C-alpha positions as CSV (number, residue, x, y, z in Angstrom):
1,M,51.1,143.0,90.6
2,Q,49.7,139.5,91.2
3,V,52.8,138.0,89.5
4,R,55.1,139.9,91.7
5,K,53.3,138.7,94.9
6,Y,53.5,135.2,93.5
7,L,57.2,135.4,92.9
8,V,57.8,136.9,96.3
9,A,55.8,134.2,98.0
10,T,57.6,131.5,96.0
11,G,61.0,133.1,97.0
12,Y,60.1,133.0,100.7
13,L,59.0,129.4,100.4
14,L,62.2,128.4,98.7
15,L,64.2,130.2,101.3
16,L,62.2,128.4,104.1
17,L,62.8,125.0,102.4
18,L,66.5,125.8,102.0
19,S,66.8,126.8,105.6
20,L,65.0,123.7,106.8
21,G,67.3,121.6,104.5
22,L,70.4,123.2,106.0
23,L,69.2,122.7,109.5
24,A,68.5,119.0,108.7
25,Y,71.9,118.6,107.1
26,G,73.6,120.2,110.1
27,W,71.7,117.9,112.5
28,M,72.6,114.8,110.5
29,M,76.3,115.8,110.3
30,H,76.3,116.4,114.0
31,Q,75.0,112.9,114.6
32,F,77.5,111.5,112.1
33,S,80.4,113.3,113.8
34,S,79.2,112.1,117.2
35,G,78.9,108.6,115.9
36,Q,82.5,108.7,114.5
37,D,83.9,110.0,117.8
38,A,82.1,107.2,119.7
39,F,83.3,104.6,117.3
40,R,86.9,105.7,117.6
41,Q,86.6,105.7,121.4
42,G,85.2,102.2,121.5
43,D,81.7,103.4,122.8
44,T,79.9,100.9,120.5
45,Q,76.4,101.5,122.0
46,R,76.5,105.2,121.5
47,A,78.0,104.8,118.0
48,L,75.2,102.5,116.9
49,E,72.7,104.9,118.3
50,R,74.1,107.9,116.5
51,Y,74.6,106.0,113.2
52,G,71.0,104.8,113.4
53,R,69.9,108.4,113.5
54,V,72.1,109.2,110.5
55,E,70.5,106.4,108.5
56,S,66.9,107.7,108.8
57,P,67.2,110.6,106.3
58,F,68.8,108.2,103.7
59,T,65.9,105.8,103.9
60,K,63.4,108.7,103.5
61,L,65.3,110.4,100.7
62,P,67.0,107.6,98.7
63,G,68.8,110.1,96.4
64,L,70.7,111.5,99.4
65,A,73.1,108.5,99.5
66,G,74.5,109.7,96.2
67,L,75.1,113.2,97.5
68,L,76.6,112.1,100.8
69,R,78.1,108.8,99.7
70,E,81.1,108.8,102.1
71,E,78.9,109.5,105.2
72,Y,76.4,106.9,104.1
73,K,79.2,104.3,103.6
74,Q,81.0,105.0,106.8
75,A,77.8,105.0,108.9
76,N,76.8,101.6,107.6
77,L,80.3,99.9,107.5
78,N,81.1,101.0,111.0
79,Q,77.9,99.5,112.2
80,V,78.9,96.3,110.4
81,S,82.3,96.4,112.1
82,I,80.6,96.8,115.5
83,L,78.1,94.0,114.9
84,Y,80.8,91.7,113.6
85,S,82.9,92.3,116.7
86,Q,79.9,91.4,118.8
87,N,79.3,88.2,116.9
88,Q,76.0,89.5,115.7
89,N,76.6,88.0,112.3
90,Q,73.1,87.9,110.9
91,E,72.5,91.5,111.8
92,A,75.9,92.5,110.3
93,L,75.1,90.7,107.1
94,A,71.6,92.3,106.8
95,K,73.2,95.7,107.4
96,L,75.9,95.1,104.7
97,E,73.4,93.7,102.2
98,Q,71.3,96.9,102.7
99,L,74.2,99.1,101.8
100,P,73.9,98.9,98.0
101,V,70.1,99.5,98.0
102,Y,70.6,103.3,98.0
103,A,74.2,103.4,96.6
104,P,74.7,100.3,94.2
105,A,78.3,101.3,93.4
106,L,79.4,100.6,97.0
107,A,78.9,96.8,96.4
108,E,82.0,97.0,94.2
109,S,84.1,98.8,96.8
110,S,87.0,97.1,98.6
111,E,85.5,97.8,102.0
112,Y,82.3,96.1,101.1
113,A,84.2,93.0,99.7
114,F,86.3,92.9,102.9
115,W,83.4,92.7,105.3
116,M,81.3,90.4,103.1
117,G,84.3,88.1,102.8
118,N,84.8,88.2,106.6
119,L,81.2,87.3,107.2
120,L,81.2,84.5,104.7
121,F,84.5,83.2,106.2
122,R,82.9,83.1,109.6
123,Q,79.9,81.3,108.2
124,A,82.3,78.7,106.8
125,V,84.1,78.2,110.1
126,E,80.9,78.0,112.2
127,S,78.9,75.8,109.8
128,K,78.6,72.1,110.8
129,N,77.6,71.2,107.2
130,P,80.8,70.5,105.2
131,E,79.2,71.3,101.9
132,A,77.7,74.6,103.2
133,S,81.1,75.4,104.8
134,M,82.9,74.9,101.5
135,T,80.4,77.0,99.6
136,A,80.8,79.9,102.0
137,L,84.6,79.5,101.9
138,K,84.6,79.8,98.1
139,A,82.3,82.8,98.2
140,A,84.6,84.4,100.8
141,L,87.6,83.9,98.5
142,S,85.7,85.4,95.6
143,E,84.9,88.5,97.7
144,Y,88.5,89.0,98.7
145,Q,89.5,88.7,95.1
146,K,87.0,91.3,94.1
147,G,88.2,93.6,96.9
148,L,91.8,93.3,95.7
149,A,90.8,94.1,92.2
150,A,89.4,97.4,93.5
151,E,92.2,98.0,96.0
152,P,95.3,95.9,95.2
153,D,97.4,97.3,98.1
154,D,94.9,96.7,100.9
155,W,97.0,94.6,103.4
156,D,94.0,93.3,105.3
157,L,92.4,92.0,102.1
158,K,95.7,90.4,101.0
159,F,96.1,88.7,104.3
160,N,92.6,87.2,104.4
161,Y,92.8,86.2,100.7
162,E,96.1,84.3,101.3
163,L,94.6,82.7,104.5
164,V,91.7,81.3,102.6
165,R,94.0,80.2,99.7
166,Q,96.2,78.3,102.2
167,I,93.1,76.6,103.6
168,F,92.1,75.4,100.1
169,A,95.7,74.3,99.5
170,Q,95.9,72.4,102.7
171,Q,92.5,70.7,102.0
172,G,93.9,69.7,98.5
173,R,97.0,68.2,100.1
174,S,95.0,66.4,102.7
175,R,92.6,65.0,100.1
176,E,95.5,63.9,97.9
177,K,97.2,62.2,100.9
178,Q,94.0,60.5,101.9
179,E,93.4,59.3,98.4
180,Q,96.9,57.9,98.2
181,K,96.4,56.2,101.6
182,V,93.2,54.6,100.4
183,K,94.8,53.5,97.2
184,T,97.7,51.9,99.1
185,I,95.3,49.9,101.3
186,I,93.3,48.8,98.3
187,D,96.5,47.6,96.5
188,K,97.4,45.6,99.6
189,M,94.0,44.0,99.7
190,R,93.8,43.2,96.0
191,P,94.7,39.5,95.2
192,P,97.9,39.1,93.2
193,D,97.6,39.0,89.4
194,P,98.5,35.4,88.2
195,S,100.2,36.8,85.1
196,Q,102.6,38.8,87.3
197,Q,103.6,35.8,89.5
198,Q,107.0,34.3,88.9
199,I,107.2,30.5,88.3
200,A,109.2,28.7,91.0
201,P,112.6,27.6,89.6
202,E,111.8,23.9,90.3
203,K,108.7,24.1,88.2
204,R,110.4,25.7,85.2
205,G,111.0,23.5,82.1
């Protein structure tokens, strides 16, 4: 008799937990759907607010990102897109770097590489330090390459990859041209080699 009461009580408890879980899931999906609608309509403030609500369960239940991977990815990447468009680069980078914490495989996705490449490219453009700019540009090219390995037909990745490649090619041509110009100037400044000078006809034997 006691065992039966225990089983019944356990059953009710499981049913209660299941009901609460379904309610929480429904609430989260509603917030996600609302965020998606706001994002498509260009209502960035409302989209960020809704996506922020969606994130909360993922931080409290890390394993949830594996079950709802697509929702987790879209909620975060859309926030990155909004922050990037608002020139909130550090916030966008922090959001993007947080993405693989609960879903490590997403760091290898083409979408992740696309946005990381964009943020690194912007760092390169905005940096006043030539060395830091070059480092960021190389890292951006690497991210675009990684993205294309995952999604070879992604036109945006192809365009950005070729753009950075052209920048490096142009820099290479400019450097070669500059080096040639310096060499020419040095050659003109260098005193003539006596061994290469011709003897005047009147001084020949």
